[in-house]
N, C-alpha and C positions, 0 to 999 in steps of 0.2 A: 584201739588197736585190734587188727584182725587176727583171729587165732585160727590155725589150721589143725586139721586132725594130725595126730602124731605120726600116722602111717603115711600121710600125704607128703611129708618131707623126704621120705625115702623112696618114693616112687619115681622111676625114671621113664621118660617117653620112650616108647618102643614101636612095636609093630602097628599100634593104633595110629600114632602120629605119622608114620610112613604111609600108611593107607590113606589118612586124610589128606596128606600132601599130594599123593598121586591123584586122588579124586579132584583136588583143587586145580592141579596142573591140567587134567583132562577137561575140566570145566572152562578154564581160561582159554585152552587151545580151541575148543568148540566155539566160544564166543568170538574169538578172533576170526575163525573161518566164516561164521555167520556175518560178521562185520565186513569181511571182504566180499561175500556174496551180495550183501546189500549195497556196498559201494559200487560194485559192477552193475547191479540193476539200476541204480540211480544214474550212473553214467550213460547207460543205454537209453533210459527215459529222457535224459537231457538232450542227447543227440536226436531222438525222435522229435522232441519239442522244437529244436532248432530247425530241423528239416520241415516241419509243419509251418513254422513261422516264415521260413524262406519261401515255401510254396504259396503261402497266403500273400506274401509281399509281391511275388511274381504275378499272381493273379490280379492284384489290385493295381500294379504299375502297368501291366500289359495284358489285359483280359483276352484279347483275341489270340495272342501267342499262346497263352496258357490253355485256352480252349482247344487250339489246334494240337498241342502236345497231349493233352489229357484225354480229349474226345475224338478229334478227327483222325489222328494217326491210327489209333486202334481200330476204328471203324473201317478205314481203308484197308488195313491189313486183314481184317475179317472178310471183307468183300473179295479181296484178291484170293485168299485161300478158298472161299466158296466157289469162285469161278474156276479155279484150278481143279478142284475136286469134281465139279460138274463135267469139265472138259475131259478129265481122266476117265470118268464113268462113261461118257459118250464115246470116247475113242475105244474103250473096251467093248462096248456094245457093238460097235461097227466091226471090230476085229473078230467077234464070235460069229 
């Protein structure tokens, strides 16, 4: 049989127990917030992986279309911007 100290039977939980419960509550809240952040990160990563999979599937199924979208269109846009800027500089030089 377990014997307690005589004074231990008269001790009532008080401020120490309240403080311990507050710390426990804060720890649980912090863990829940961390779990929510982790869940959000995992969702984002899952979406990125799905997008990558879809892109790879598009490239494999139709490589020319994928090349046009990923390489040709940006190159054409850059060329057009370059021509416009040269034209603008030339027009400015003639105006001076």
